[in-house]
C-alpha positions in Angstrom: 118.7 85.1 102.7 119.0 88.8 104.3 119.6 89.9 107.5 119.2 93.7 108.4 118.3 93.9 112.6 115.7 96.4 111.8 115.7 98.7 115.1 115.0 101.9 114.0 112.9 103.8 111.5 116.1 104.0 109.5 117.5 100.8 109.7 113.5 99.5 108.6 113.7 102.5 105.7 117.0 100.8 104.9 115.6 97.3 104.6 112.4 97.8 102.3 115.2 100.2 99.9 117.2 96.7 99.7 115.2 94.6 99.7 113.0 96.4 96.6 109.8 94.5 97.4 108.7 92.8 101.0 105.6 91.9 103.0 105.5 94.2 106.5 103.8 90.5 108.4 105.3 86.3 108.5 105.1 85.6 104.8 105.2 81.6 103.7 109.1 82.0 103.1 110.6 81.7 105.9 112.6 85.1 107.1 111.1 87.1 104.3 108.8 89.4 106.3 109.6 93.1 108.2 108.0 91.4 111.0 110.9 88.8 110.5 114.0 90.7 110.3 113.3 93.0 113.0 115.3 92.7 116.7 113.2 90.9 120.0 111.8 93.8 121.4 110.6 96.4 119.0 107.6 94.3 117.1 104.8 96.6 118.4 103.4 93.6 119.4 106.2 92.1 121.9 106.1 95.6 125.0 105.1 98.8 125.3 107.2 100.1 122.1 105.2 100.5 118.8 107.6 99.4 116.5 107.5 99.5 113.0 103.5 99.9 113.1 104.6 103.1 113.8 107.9 103.2 111.4 106.3 102.5 109.1 104.7 106.7 109.1 108.6 107.7 109.1 109.1 105.3 105.9 106.0 106.9 104.0 106.8 110.0 104.1 110.1 109.5 102.8 108.1 110.2 99.2 109.3 107.0 97.2 107.9 104.2 99.0 105.0 102.3 98.1 102.5 101.0 101.1 99.9 99.0 100.7 98.2 95.1 100.9 99.4 93.9 97.9 101.3 90.5 98.4 100.7 87.3 100.3 96.9 88.0 99.2 96.6 91.7 100.1 98.4 91.6 102.9 100.3 94.8 103.3 104.1 95.1 102.6 106.3 98.0 101.1 107.8 98.4 97.3 110.6 100.5 96.2 109.2 102.8 92.9 111.2 100.1 90.4 109.5 96.9 91.8 106.0 98.9 92.6 106.1 99.3 89.3 106.6 95.7 87.7 104.4 94.5 89.7 101.3 97.1 88.5 102.4 96.4 85.0 101.5 92.7 86.0 98.5 93.3 88.3 96.7 95.8 86.1 97.0 93.5 83.4 95.0 90.5 84.6 92.5 92.8 87.0 89.4 95.4 85.7 87.9 97.3 89.7 84.1 95.9 91.0 81.7 98.4 90.6 82.6 100.0 94.3 86.4 100.1 93.4 85.0 102.0 89.9 83.4 104.8 92.3 85.9 104.3 94.4 88.6 106.0 91.7 86.3 108.1 90.6 86.3 109.6 93.7 90.2 109.5 94.0 89.8 111.1 90.7 88.0 114.7 92.1 89.4 114.5 95.8 92.4 112.9 95.4 92.4 110.7 98.7 90.1 108.6 100.1 89.7 107.0 104.2 87.6 105.0 105.0 85.0 106.0 106.3 85.2 108.8 103.7 85.0 104.9 101.5 81.7 103.3 103.7 79.2 107.1 102.8 80.4 106.5 99.4 79.0 103.1 99.3 76.9 102.9 101.8 78.2 100.3 103.7 79.7 98.9 106.9 83.5 99.1 107.9 84.4 95.2 107.3 83.3 95.8 103.4 84.8 98.8 102.2 88.1 97.5 104.2 87.1 94.8 101.3 87.0 97.9 98.7 89.7 99.4 99.3 92.1 96.0 100.5 91.0 94.6 96.8 92.1 98.1 94.6 95.0 97.7 96.2 96.1 94.5 95.7 95.1 95.6 91.8 97.6 98.5 92.5 95.1 101.5 91.8 95.4 102.5 95.1 98.3 102.8 97.8 98.3 104.3 101.2 99.1 107.4 101.0 99.3 108.9 104.4 99.0 107.6 107.4 97.7 109.9 110.5 98.9 109.4 114.3 95.8 109.9 116.7 96.5 110.7 119.8 93.6 110.9 122.4 92.2 111.4 125.6 93.1 114.8 127.6 96.6 113.9 127.5 96.8 113.3 124.5 98.0 110.5 124.2 98.9 108.1 121.3 99.4 104.0 121.4 99.1 103.5 117.8 95.8 104.4 116.9 95.9 106.1 113.1 93.9 106.7 109.8 95.3 106.1 106.5 94.3 108.1 103.3 94.4 106.7 100.6 95.3 107.1 96.8 96.4 106.7 93.0 99.6 105.6 93.1 100.0 108.6 90.2 99.2 110.2 92.9 101.7 109.4 95.3 104.5 109.1 93.0 103.4 112.4 90.8 106.3 112.8 88.4 107.5 109.6 88.3 106.9 107.4 84.8 104.8 104.5 86.8 105.0 102.3 83.4 107.2 99.2 81.9 109.3 99.0 80.0 108.8 95.1 79.4 105.7 92.9 79.1 103.7 91.8 82.7 105.3 87.9 81.8 108.6 89.5 81.8 108.0 91.9 85.2 106.4 88.3 86.7 110.4 86.9 85.8 111.8 90.2 86.9 110.3 89.9 90.8 111.2 86.2 90.7 114.3 86.6 89.8 115.1 89.5 92.6 113.4 87.0 95.8 115.0 84.2 94.4 118.2 86.6 95.0 117.7 88.1 98.1 116.9 84.3 99.7 120.5 82.9 97.8 117.5 81.6 96.1 116.3 79.3 98.8 113.0 80.1 98.3 111.3 78.1 95.7 109.5 79.4 92.4 106.4 78.0 93.7 107.0 79.6 97.5 107.9 82.9 95.5 104.4 83.3 93.3 102.1 82.5 96.2 103.7 85.4 98.2 103.4 87.0 94.9 99.5 86.3 94.3 
């Protein structure tokens, strides 16, 4: 099983690059998440440090790591371009944006990025509904988190972990990169299963992996 002992933005980025695709929070595969690979005391809810919750910004700034809610049933995850390309090939072959999703995609075509506040205004909905609409598009691999800005508040401009995310298309984020997979969606699925099987030394069953990839 992988063992990275994440303790800094650099070790977190290295783990993502070497693993290729990994959930942010605990999944149904024990040990296979950024949270479980983080050294005790560095996770943002275990003390004063913000840990990976803040370090994900540095990872995104590298320019070739995808971050969004695309694993474990709309839960946050990271992926490098080669494996995100395979997941995108799989998801786009079996899903289509609904009416709200089409409105968001049209907005992105025109404006390039969108925040949850802008989604609310565009659809005329409350935050929970806007979050769900963006999450669905992330799961379909049609939208990723492009930029995350730290928000500083109060007279001393204190940063306590509050962030604003700007969502965009993978094509926009990875401009100039070929995101077209050279295999069928079924072959992409098998490639992802094989990769995760190797990373977990064969301890993760196919059923567990398929559930994580759901």
